[in-house]
N, C-alpha and C positions, 0 to 999 in steps of 0.2 A: 356333136358339141360346139356351140358357135363360140366363134374368136373373138373375146370381147377384150384383148389386148388394146391398148391405145398405139399410136404410133410410135411410141418408143418400145415398145415390144416388153416393157416390163411391168406387168399388170401385179398389182398389190391387193389381195382379195379383202384384206381388214384395213387398207388405205393408212397403215401407220407412216408408211414412207412419205406418203404425201402430205399427211398432217406434220410431221418432222420438218421436210423443206420447208413448208409454208410457216412455220414456227422460226426456222432459220432466217427465211428471209425477211420477217418481218423486222429483226432487228431486236434491240434495247428499246422499252417504251418510256422508262424513267431514268433519274440517275441511277450509274451504278454504285454498288455498295463497293466502298474499299476491302481491302484485305484484314482481316483481323490482327492483332498483335500477337507476336510469338507467344505471350506468355498467357493467353486463353487457349492456345493450342493445348496444353499440358493437360487441360480437362479430360478429355476422351482418352489419353494415354493412360493417366495416370488410375481411371476407372477398370482399363483392360489390364492394368497389372495387378490391381486388387482384384477383379475377377480370376485371372489366374490362379492367384496365388490361393483364394478361396476354393477354386476347383480343386486345387492339387491336397490342399488340406482334407478337403471331403473325400477324396480317392483314399489316402492314407487312413482316415478314420475307419471308411470302409475296409479295406483290405486289414488293418488290426483286428477289427471284430471278425473277421471271417478267419483269420489264423489263431484268434484266441480261443 
């Protein structure tokens, strides 16, 4: 089998490491967006809480039907 590794000795067959390094070395091309205000970060948290409550309710209904 041929030794196709470069001089660094860390050949990445998929090339993902090289692509990531090229992306990082490029740097930002446009103006950076500023961080979102703290009030808008509650959206995903509220959705997660509602999802957990719905999941618990479904499990409770299934358990109630199984014991009925």
